[in-house]
C-alpha positions as CSV (number, residue, x, y, z in Angstrom):
1,M,-1.0,17.9,-3.0
2,E,-1.0,15.0,-5.0
3,L,2.3,15.6,-6.3
4,E,3.7,16.1,-2.2
5,L,2.1,12.5,-1.7
6,E,4.5,11.3,-4.5
7,A,7.4,13.0,-3.0
8,I,6.6,11.4,0.5
9,A,6.2,7.8,-0.9
10,Q,9.5,8.3,-2.5
11,R,11.2,9.3,0.8
12,F,10.0,6.3,2.7
13,A,10.6,3.8,-0.7
14,P,11.0,1.1,-1.4
15,L,8.6,-0.2,1.8
16,G,6.4,2.8,2.3
17,L,3.5,3.4,0.0
18,V,0.9,6.0,-0.5
19,T,-2.2,5.9,-2.5
20,I,-5.2,8.1,-3.4
21,G,-8.3,6.3,-2.8
22,Q,-11.5,7.9,-3.0
23,A,-12.0,11.6,-4.1
24,D,-15.0,13.9,-4.0
25,V,-15.7,17.0,-5.8
26,P,-19.2,18.3,-4.7
27,N,-21.3,20.1,-7.0
28,S,-18.8,19.4,-9.6
29,S,-18.9,20.7,-13.3
30,R,-16.7,20.5,-16.3
31,N,-14.0,23.7,-16.5
32,T,-14.9,24.9,-13.4
33,I,-12.6,25.7,-10.4
34,A,-13.7,23.3,-7.4
35,G,-15.1,25.0,-4.2
36,R,-14.1,22.1,-2.1
37,F,-12.4,18.7,-3.0
38,A,-12.0,15.6,-0.7
39,F,-9.9,12.6,-0.8
40,T,-8.7,9.8,1.2
41,V,-5.2,9.0,1.6
42,D,-3.9,5.4,2.1
43,L,-0.4,5.1,4.0
44,R,1.2,1.7,4.2
45,H,4.7,0.6,5.6
46,P,5.5,-2.5,7.7
47,D,7.0,-0.4,10.5
48,D,4.0,1.5,12.4
49,T,6.5,4.3,13.5
50,Q,7.1,4.8,10.0
51,I,3.7,5.0,9.1
52,D,3.7,8.0,12.1
53,A,6.2,9.6,10.5
54,M,4.2,9.6,6.9
55,E,1.5,10.9,8.7
56,N,3.0,13.7,10.2
57,E,5.0,14.7,6.7
58,V,1.4,14.7,5.0
59,R,-0.1,16.9,7.7
60,A,2.7,19.2,7.2
61,A,2.7,19.3,3.9
62,F,-1.0,19.9,3.5
63,G,-0.9,22.5,6.2
64,K,1.8,24.3,4.1
65,I,0.1,24.0,0.8
66,A,-3.1,25.2,2.1
67,T,-1.4,28.3,3.9
68,D,0.9,29.6,0.9
69,R,-2.5,29.7,-1.0
70,G,-4.9,30.8,1.4
71,L,-6.7,27.8,1.8
72,E,-8.3,25.5,4.4
73,A,-7.0,22.1,5.0
74,D,-8.6,19.8,7.4
75,V,-6.7,16.1,7.5
76,A,-8.6,13.4,9.8
77,R,-7.4,10.0,10.6
78,Y,-10.2,7.7,9.7
79,W,-8.6,4.6,10.5
80,K,-5.2,3.0,11.5
81,S,-4.5,-0.5,11.0
82,P,-1.2,-1.9,13.1
83,A,1.5,-3.4,10.8
84,T,0.9,-7.4,10.9
85,P,4.3,-9.2,10.7
86,F,3.7,-12.7,8.8
87,D,5.1,-15.5,10.6
88,S,8.7,-15.9,9.7
89,A,9.0,-19.8,10.0
90,C,6.1,-20.2,7.5
91,V,7.4,-17.7,5.3
92,D,10.6,-19.5,5.3
93,L,8.7,-22.8,4.3
94,V,6.9,-21.3,1.5
95,E,10.2,-20.0,0.1
96,E,12.0,-23.5,0.1
97,A,9.0,-25.3,-1.3
98,T,8.9,-22.7,-4.1
99,K,12.8,-23.1,-4.4
100,G,12.1,-27.2,-4.6
101,F,9.4,-26.7,-7.6
102,G,12.1,-24.6,-9.3
103,Y,9.9,-21.1,-9.5
104,A,11.0,-17.9,-9.5
105,Y,9.7,-16.1,-6.1
106,E,10.3,-12.9,-4.4
107,R,9.8,-11.6,-1.0
108,I,7.2,-9.0,-0.7
109,V,5.7,-6.8,2.4
110,S,2.1,-7.9,2.4
111,D,0.0,-4.8,2.4
112,A,-3.4,-6.1,1.6
113,G,-5.8,-5.2,4.6
114,H,-7.8,-8.7,4.0
115,N,-8.8,-11.4,6.9
116,A,-5.1,-12.5,7.6
117,I,-5.1,-9.4,9.8
118,H,-8.1,-10.3,11.6
119,L,-6.9,-13.9,12.0
120,A,-3.3,-13.1,13.1
121,R,-5.0,-12.2,16.6
122,H,-5.4,-15.8,17.0
123,V,-3.0,-17.5,15.0
124,P,0.1,-16.7,13.5
125,P,-0.7,-14.7,10.1
126,R,0.9,-16.4,6.8
127,S,-0.2,-15.9,3.2
128,W,1.7,-16.2,-0.1
129,F,0.9,-15.7,-3.8
130,S,0.3,-19.2,-5.5
131,S,1.0,-17.4,-8.8
132,P,4.6,-16.5,-9.5
133,A,2.5,-14.2,-12.2
134,W,1.3,-12.1,-9.4
135,M,4.5,-10.2,-7.9
136,G,2.7,-8.4,-5.2
137,C,3.3,-5.0,-6.2
138,R,-0.3,-3.1,-6.8
139,T,1.1,0.5,-8.3
140,T,3.8,-0.6,-10.0
141,K,4.8,-2.0,-13.7
142,R,5.7,-5.4,-12.0
143,R,1.9,-6.6,-11.8
144,T,2.1,-7.7,-15.6
145,R,0.9,-11.1,-16.2
146,F,3.6,-13.1,-17.7
147,P,2.2,-16.1,-19.9
148,K,4.9,-18.3,-19.3
149,T,4.6,-18.6,-15.5
150,L,0.7,-19.3,-15.6
151,P,1.3,-23.2,-15.8
152,A,3.6,-23.0,-12.8
153,A,0.9,-21.0,-11.3
154,R,-1.4,-23.9,-11.9
155,T,0.3,-26.7,-10.2
156,F,2.1,-25.0,-7.2
């Protein structure tokens, strides 16, 4: 199932992300075959229709794997948070300011489920990472901190 999740992520790349979160193996013991294994899957994409398509693929893949192995798979949605686009005018202003300071930057898709999503119901959402060292990707090698960019991060 984990390999199929990776394949789904690749099919929806570069904007689609798939993460296995919490895992639970009740009554686990070393070197035994688990009788039950439960885990959470976090699907992310800035387009809600793509998240729905990803979820459909997960359900189909897990169902097929379970059937092929004579097992049962129960896939239940725990929570769904719609995509929250950031205010494009604000993003443009931040980009221009960053260029003005001469700092390296990268437009990213924010996938953080933080308070900006809740504030977006009342004001245009906006956010930026003030440190050029943080590239906004949680699961890639690009999360590495580069010491030469840290002074710029402090002055931005």
